[in-house]
C-alpha positions as CSV (number, residue, x, y, z in Angstrom):
1,X,-66.7,113.6,30.8
2,X,-64.1,112.6,28.2
3,X,-60.5,113.6,29.1
4,X,-59.0,116.3,26.9
5,X,-56.7,115.2,24.2
6,X,-53.0,115.5,25.2
7,X,-51.0,118.2,23.6
8,X,-48.6,117.1,21.0
9,X,-44.9,117.5,22.1
10,X,-42.7,119.3,19.6
11,X,-38.9,119.4,20.2
12,X,-37.5,122.5,18.6
13,X,-33.8,122.7,17.7
14,X,-32.4,126.1,17.0
15,X,-28.9,127.7,17.4
16,X,-30.1,130.7,19.4
17,X,-33.2,131.5,21.4
18,X,-34.5,134.2,23.8
19,X,-33.0,136.1,25.6
20,X,-30.6,135.9,22.6
21,X,-31.8,138.3,19.8
22,X,-28.9,139.0,17.4
23,X,-29.9,136.2,15.0
24,X,-33.1,138.1,14.3
25,X,-35.7,136.4,12.2
26,X,-35.4,132.7,13.2
27,X,-35.6,133.7,16.9
28,X,-38.7,135.9,16.3
29,X,-40.3,133.2,14.2
30,X,-40.1,130.6,17.0
31,X,-41.1,133.1,19.7
32,X,-44.2,134.2,17.7
33,X,-45.1,130.6,17.1
34,X,-44.9,129.7,20.8
35,X,-46.9,132.8,21.7
36,X,-49.7,131.9,19.2
37,X,-49.8,128.1,19.6
38,X,-48.2,127.4,23.0
39,X,-51.6,126.6,24.7
40,X,-52.2,123.8,22.2
41,X,-48.7,122.4,21.7
42,X,-46.1,121.4,24.2
43,X,-43.0,123.2,22.9
44,X,-39.6,122.1,24.2
45,X,-36.8,124.2,22.7
46,X,-33.1,123.2,22.7
47,X,-30.6,125.8,21.8
48,X,-27.0,127.0,22.3
49,X,-25.8,128.9,25.4
50,X,-24.9,132.3,23.9
51,X,-26.1,134.9,21.4
52,X,-24.9,135.1,17.8
53,X,-21.3,136.3,17.8
54,X,-21.1,136.6,21.6
55,X,-18.1,135.3,23.5
56,X,-19.9,135.1,26.9
57,X,-22.8,132.7,27.7
58,X,-26.4,134.0,28.2
59,X,-27.3,135.0,31.8
60,X,-29.2,131.7,32.3
61,X,-28.5,128.4,34.1
62,X,-27.2,125.9,31.6
63,X,-28.3,122.4,31.1
64,X,-31.6,122.8,33.0
65,X,-35.1,123.5,31.7
66,X,-36.5,127.0,31.9
67,X,-40.0,128.3,31.3
68,X,-39.8,131.0,28.7
69,X,-43.2,132.3,27.6
70,X,-45.3,129.2,26.8
71,X,-42.3,126.9,26.2
72,X,-39.7,125.0,28.1
73,X,-36.1,125.9,27.0
74,X,-32.9,124.1,27.5
75,X,-29.6,126.0,26.9
76,X,-26.8,123.6,26.1
77,X,-23.1,124.3,26.5
78,X,-20.9,123.5,23.6
79,X,-19.6,120.4,25.2
80,X,-23.1,118.9,25.0
81,X,-23.5,119.5,21.2
82,X,-23.1,115.8,20.6
83,X,-24.9,112.9,19.1
84,X,-25.0,111.2,22.5
85,X,-26.9,114.2,24.0
86,X,-29.4,114.4,21.1
87,X,-30.0,110.7,21.5
88,X,-30.7,111.1,25.2
89,X,-33.0,114.1,24.6
90,X,-35.0,112.3,22.0
91,X,-35.2,109.2,24.1
92,X,-36.3,111.1,27.2
93,X,-38.8,113.5,25.6
94,X,-40.2,111.1,23.0
95,X,-41.5,114.0,21.0
96,X,-44.2,113.7,18.4
97,X,-42.1,115.8,16.1
98,X,-38.6,117.2,15.9
99,X,-38.6,120.7,14.3
100,X,-35.3,122.0,12.9
101,X,-34.7,125.7,12.0
102,X,-31.6,125.7,9.9
103,X,-30.3,123.9,6.8
104,X,-26.6,124.2,7.5
105,X,-26.2,124.3,11.3
106,X,-24.1,121.3,12.4
107,X,-25.1,121.0,16.1
108,X,-28.7,122.1,15.8
109,X,-29.8,120.8,12.4
110,X,-27.6,118.2,10.7
111,X,-26.6,116.4,13.9
112,X,-30.1,116.1,15.5
113,X,-31.5,115.1,12.1
114,X,-29.0,112.3,11.8
115,X,-30.0,111.0,15.2
116,X,-33.7,111.4,14.7
117,X,-33.6,109.6,11.4
118,X,-31.8,106.7,13.0
119,X,-34.4,106.6,15.8
120,X,-37.4,107.0,13.5
121,X,-38.5,110.3,15.0
122,X,-40.7,112.3,12.6
123,X,-38.8,115.5,11.6
124,X,-39.7,118.8,9.9
125,X,-37.1,121.2,8.6
126,X,-37.6,124.9,8.1
127,X,-34.8,126.2,5.9
128,X,-35.5,129.8,6.9
129,X,-34.8,131.2,3.4
130,X,-31.4,129.5,3.1
131,X,-32.3,128.1,-0.4
132,X,-33.3,131.5,-1.8
133,X,-31.1,132.9,-4.6
134,X,-29.8,135.8,-2.4
135,X,-28.8,133.4,0.4
136,X,-27.1,131.0,-2.1
137,X,-25.1,133.9,-3.6
138,X,-23.1,134.0,-0.3
139,X,-20.4,131.3,-0.3
140,X,-22.1,129.7,-3.4
141,X,-19.6,127.0,-4.3
142,X,-19.5,125.5,-0.8
143,X,-23.3,125.6,-0.4
144,X,-24.2,124.3,-3.8
145,X,-21.7,121.5,-3.5
146,X,-23.1,120.4,-0.2
147,X,-26.7,120.6,-1.5
148,X,-25.8,118.5,-4.6
149,X,-24.3,115.8,-2.3
150,X,-27.5,115.8,-0.2
151,X,-29.7,115.5,-3.3
152,X,-27.6,112.7,-4.8
153,X,-27.3,110.7,-1.6
154,X,-30.9,111.2,-0.4
155,X,-29.7,112.8,2.8
156,X,-33.1,114.5,3.3
157,X,-35.3,111.9,1.7
158,X,-37.3,111.1,4.8
159,X,-37.8,114.7,6.1
160,X,-40.8,117.0,5.8
161,X,-40.1,120.6,4.9
162,X,-41.7,123.7,6.3
163,X,-41.9,126.5,3.6
164,X,-43.0,129.9,4.8
165,X,-44.4,130.7,1.3
166,X,-45.1,129.1,-2.0
167,X,-42.0,130.9,-3.3
168,X,-39.9,129.1,-0.7
169,X,-41.6,125.8,-1.6
170,X,-40.4,126.2,-5.1
171,X,-36.9,126.9,-3.9
172,X,-36.9,123.7,-1.9
173,X,-38.2,121.7,-4.9
174,X,-35.5,123.1,-7.1
175,X,-33.0,121.1,-5.0
176,X,-35.2,118.3,-3.7
177,X,-37.8,117.6,-6.4
178,X,-39.6,114.9,-4.5
179,X,-39.7,116.8,-1.2
180,X,-42.7,116.6,1.1
181,X,-43.5,120.3,1.8
182,X,-46.0,122.0,4.1
183,X,-46.6,125.7,3.4
184,X,-47.4,127.8,6.5
185,X,-46.7,131.5,6.8
186,X,-44.7,132.7,9.7
187,X,-46.8,134.2,12.5
188,X,-46.4,137.9,13.5
189,X,-46.4,139.9,16.6
190,X,-49.8,141.2,17.7
191,X,-51.2,144.3,16.1
192,X,-50.3,147.2,18.4
193,X,-50.2,150.5,16.5
194,X,-47.9,153.3,17.7
195,X,-49.0,156.9,17.4
196,X,-47.3,159.0,14.7
197,X,-45.1,161.8,15.9
198,X,-44.0,163.2,12.6
199,X,-42.0,166.4,13.0
200,X,-42.3,169.3,10.5
201,X,-39.3,169.5,8.2
202,X,-37.8,166.2,9.3
203,X,-38.2,162.6,8.2
204,X,-37.1,159.5,10.2
205,X,-36.4,156.3,8.2
206,X,-35.8,152.9,9.7
207,X,-34.3,149.6,8.6
208,X,-34.0,146.6,10.9
209,X,-31.7,143.7,10.2
210,X,-28.1,142.6,10.2
211,X,-25.7,144.7,8.2
212,X,-24.7,142.4,5.4
213,X,-24.6,142.8,1.6
214,X,-27.7,140.7,1.2
215,X,-29.7,143.4,3.0
216,X,-28.8,146.0,0.4
217,X,-28.7,149.0,2.7
218,X,-26.7,151.1,0.3
219,X,-29.9,151.3,-1.8
220,X,-31.8,152.4,1.4
221,X,-29.2,155.2,1.8
222,X,-29.8,156.3,-1.8
223,X,-33.6,156.4,-1.2
224,X,-33.0,158.5,2.0
225,X,-30.7,160.9,0.0
226,X,-33.3,161.3,-2.7
227,X,-35.9,162.4,-0.2
228,X,-33.6,165.2,1.0
229,X,-34.3,166.9,-2.3
230,X,-37.9,167.5,-1.1
231,X,-36.4,170.0,1.4
232,X,-36.5,167.9,4.6
233,X,-33.9,166.8,7.0
234,X,-33.6,163.0,6.8
235,X,-32.4,160.7,9.6
236,X,-31.8,157.1,8.5
237,X,-31.4,154.6,11.4
238,X,-30.3,151.0,10.8
239,X,-30.8,148.6,13.7
240,X,-29.0,145.3,13.7
241,X,-25.6,143.7,14.2
242,X,-22.7,144.5,11.9
243,X,-21.8,141.2,10.3
244,X,-19.8,142.7,7.5
245,X,-17.5,145.6,8.5
246,X,-16.8,146.5,4.8
247,X,-20.5,146.8,4.1
248,X,-20.9,149.1,7.1
249,X,-18.0,151.3,5.9
250,X,-19.6,151.4,2.4
251,X,-22.9,152.6,3.9
252,X,-21.3,155.3,5.9
253,X,-19.1,156.6,3.0
254,X,-22.1,157.2,0.8
255,X,-24.3,158.8,3.5
256,X,-23.5,162.4,2.9
257,X,-26.6,164.7,3.0
258,X,-28.4,162.5,5.5
259,X,-28.0,161.7,9.2
260,X,-27.0,158.0,9.4
261,X,-27.1,156.0,12.6
262,X,-25.9,152.4,12.8
263,X,-27.4,151.3,16.1
264,X,-26.1,147.7,16.3
265,X,-28.0,144.8,17.9
266,X,-30.8,145.6,20.4
267,X,-33.3,143.5,22.3
268,X,-36.8,143.0,21.0
269,X,-38.3,145.6,23.4
270,X,-35.8,148.2,22.1
271,X,-36.5,147.2,18.5
272,X,-40.2,148.1,19.2
273,X,-39.1,151.6,20.4
274,X,-37.2,152.1,17.1
275,X,-40.4,151.3,15.1
276,X,-42.2,153.8,17.3
277,X,-39.6,156.4,16.4
278,X,-39.9,155.8,12.6
279,X,-42.0,157.7,10.0
280,X,-41.1,155.1,7.3
281,X,-39.6,151.7,7.2
282,X,-37.4,150.4,4.3
283,X,-36.6,146.7,3.6
284,X,-34.4,146.8,0.4
285,X,-33.1,143.3,0.8
286,X,-32.0,141.1,-2.1
287,X,-33.7,138.2,-0.4
288,X,-35.9,137.6,2.6
289,X,-37.6,134.4,3.4
290,X,-40.4,136.2,5.2
291,X,-39.5,139.8,6.1
292,X,-40.0,140.2,9.8
293,X,-39.2,143.9,9.6
294,X,-42.2,144.3,7.3
295,X,-44.5,142.4,9.6
296,X,-43.3,144.4,12.6
297,X,-43.8,147.7,10.8
298,X,-47.4,146.6,9.9
299,X,-48.0,145.5,13.5
300,X,-46.9,149.0,14.6
301,X,-49.0,150.8,12.0
302,X,-46.0,152.1,10.1
303,X,-45.7,152.5,6.3
304,X,-43.1,150.3,4.7
305,X,-41.5,149.8,1.3
306,X,-40.1,146.3,0.6
307,X,-38.1,144.8,-2.2
308,X,-40.1,142.6,-4.6
309,X,-37.6,139.8,-3.9
310,X,-39.4,138.8,-0.7
311,X,-42.5,136.8,0.3
312,X,-44.6,140.0,0.6
313,X,-45.0,140.3,-3.2
314,X,-47.4,137.3,-3.1
315,X,-49.4,138.4,0.0
316,X,-51.5,141.3,-1.6
317,X,-51.1,143.6,1.4
318,X,-52.9,146.9,1.8
319,X,-51.6,150.2,0.5
320,X,-49.4,150.9,3.5
321,X,-47.0,148.2,2.2
322,X,-45.5,148.8,-1.2
323,X,-43.6,145.8,-2.8
324,X,-41.4,147.3,-5.5
325,X,-38.5,146.4,-7.8
326,X,-35.2,148.0,-6.6
327,X,-35.7,151.1,-8.7
328,X,-34.7,154.4,-7.0
329,X,-37.3,156.6,-8.7
330,X,-40.1,154.1,-7.9
331,X,-39.1,153.9,-4.2
332,X,-38.8,157.7,-3.9
333,X,-42.3,158.2,-5.3
334,X,-43.7,155.4,-3.1
335,X,-42.1,157.0,0.0
336,X,-43.7,160.4,-0.8
337,X,-47.1,158.7,-1.3
338,X,-46.9,156.8,1.9
339,X,-45.9,159.8,3.9
340,X,-49.0,161.6,2.6
341,X,-51.3,159.0,4.1
342,X,-53.5,160.2,7.0
343,X,-52.8,158.7,10.4
344,X,-56.4,157.2,10.4
345,X,-55.9,155.6,6.9
346,X,-52.5,154.3,7.9
347,X,-53.8,152.5,11.0
348,X,-56.8,151.1,9.3
349,X,-55.0,149.7,6.3
350,X,-52.2,148.3,8.5
351,X,-54.7,146.5,10.7
352,X,-56.4,145.1,7.6
353,X,-53.0,143.8,6.3
354,X,-52.2,142.3,9.7
355,X,-55.5,140.5,9.8
356,X,-55.7,139.3,6.2
357,X,-52.0,138.6,5.4
358,X,-50.6,137.5,8.8
359,X,-53.0,136.3,11.5
360,X,-56.2,135.2,9.8
361,X,-57.8,131.8,10.6
362,X,-56.2,130.1,7.5
363,X,-52.7,131.0,8.7
364,X,-53.3,129.6,12.2
365,X,-54.9,126.5,10.8
366,X,-51.8,126.0,8.5
367,X,-49.5,126.4,11.5
368,X,-51.5,123.9,13.6
369,X,-51.4,121.4,10.7
370,X,-47.6,121.8,10.6
371,X,-47.3,120.2,14.0
372,X,-50.0,117.6,13.7
373,X,-48.3,114.2,13.7
């Protein structure tokens, strides 16, 4: 009998990884990837030693490999964020591929890429939405100047790019016209619908993501307030770290007539509980590379409205997901229509969206191809 083919080894570099959770989407992207493909691919993940914005290290032993799900994870203290350590890691592991998950991170993207390029290690970079117009609007002069330098000097000439959507592929080409790009949609959590517990005379609305101007939560507050006019009590819960205190103040100041809760960062298990609580999910972001909150709402069987400035506009989801321009009247009408869906219809269309748009065979094949040397 022929021996089985060895699994390809993929060394993943990312600033934060489980049990960290505050960075949101990138962590969930890698965790979902490992869960789906970890039997076929030997994932070795190298990350920092603390959560986003945390002053204390994670409750793990540092500088030793841990089994986390279907991957091995190494948590590095800051003193080891060096070219010498990345050289040693690449020499010891001899990965078939180095997989980077940030465009701007010094220790977990630019530095390992510099080392890998010198050593001839094949490398793929997932920019995670950092080239989208919304992301580039934050600190635009600094980011655009750096990108122009990379374009002119060929700093990323030898790298392969992972675009989560065709839209992101176009964003990459805008800066790097000759880029080698592989398009593969991010993988979601499994479909696990949560029963509806709608209360008469009350409406529970949820948004999940860091509080930052790019997330556009003031528009979500306006939608919640418009629904009060239907004669119901509206609770609007936002789950995610407060990255911009001024934005949090702005949201709170305009929240009259609704019950607003800013929950702060929570673990993935607690996030699932919040989705179970919700009657409706809003994602009014100015820019999302993928929109994990939409995928999680679909996986939980919850209706969701999402800005048309995300990847979901190109996915043709079922009618439990509405992708709309940021127009208050349109969102209010869509919310009322979604809330009128029967529980049976909601679960059926959510499951169909999950299967077709997120976890069908073509998506898994594209992910496998991403890691094929």
